N, C-alpha and C positions, 0 to 999 in steps of 0.2 A: 474865935476867928482862926487861930493857929491850928486848932484841932480840925476844923473843916478843910483847911488848906492841905493838911497832912493826909486826910482821908481822900481828898480829891486827887492828890499826887499819887497815892498808892493805887487807887482805882485806875488812873491813867497808865501807870506802869504795868499793871496786870493786863490791861487792854492792849498795850503795845506788845507785850510778850506773847499774848495769844495770837494777835494778828500777824506777828512776825515769826510764828512757829517756835517761839521760845519755850513752849511747854514740851518737855520730852514725852515721847510716846509711852515710855515705860512708867512715867509718873514723876515724882519728885524725889529728891535726896534729903536725908537727914543730915545732922551735923557731922556724922561719921562717914558720909558718902554712900550710905546704903540706899538703894533705890526702893521705891514703893510704887504701887499702882497695879493695874490688872496684869500686865506682862510680868512684872516682878513677882506677883503672887503665883502666876502660872509656873514660873521658873522654880519658885520655892516648893510648890506642890510636887513637881517632877523630881526635884532633888531629894525631898523627903521620901518619896516613893522608892527612889533608887537606893536609898540608904536604909530602908526598912524602918523609917521613923527617926526621931531625934528632934533637935531644935535648930532652926535656921538662925544663924548669927548675923549674916549679911548677904545682900544680893548686889552684884555689880555687873556692869557690862564687861566683857572679856574678849580677847582675841587669841589667847594662847591655844594651841592645838586645834585651831579651826573652830573654836567655841564662840558663842555669842554672849553667854551668861556664865557667871561664876557664883555659886551659892556656897557659902561656908556653913557646914553643918556639924554640930556636935551630936554624934550618934548616941544611941541609948547606952552603949558600953563606955561612954566618956571620951572616945577618940574623936578628934576633930579632923574633918576632911574637906577638901575643896571639890565640889561637884561642878564640872564644866559641861554646859549644855549647848546644843546648836540652836538655830533660830526656831526649830520646830519642837524645842524642849526635849530633845532626845539626848541621852547621855553621850558625851564625847569621851570623857575620862573622869575617874574619881581618883584623886591623889591625896596623900597625907598632907595636912596643912603645915607648911614650913614655918609660918609665924608661930603657930601653937607649939611646935616641937622645939623651936629656938627659945621660947619663953619658959620651957620646962613643963608645959601642960601635957 
């Protein structure tokens, strides 16, 4: 009985979130705040193309320097950068990642 009630409550919560626009267009976030979904994937692809490859560590919404997206990328040479992209996934700026440099990376 409790299990059915929990499942019904979860389904209702999802329905309310969808009906109320609670689902982000970009997708969902994980425990570390990284976005996922089609727009986040497009931002990741654009950032990796701009850096010549590497590994995307996180994708976030951003407003610095007129950007819409920020993708943290560890480039193939080991340097970590923040790639800021506009709404059309065009590069606004690529900056050294201050968090990585502060931690000694």
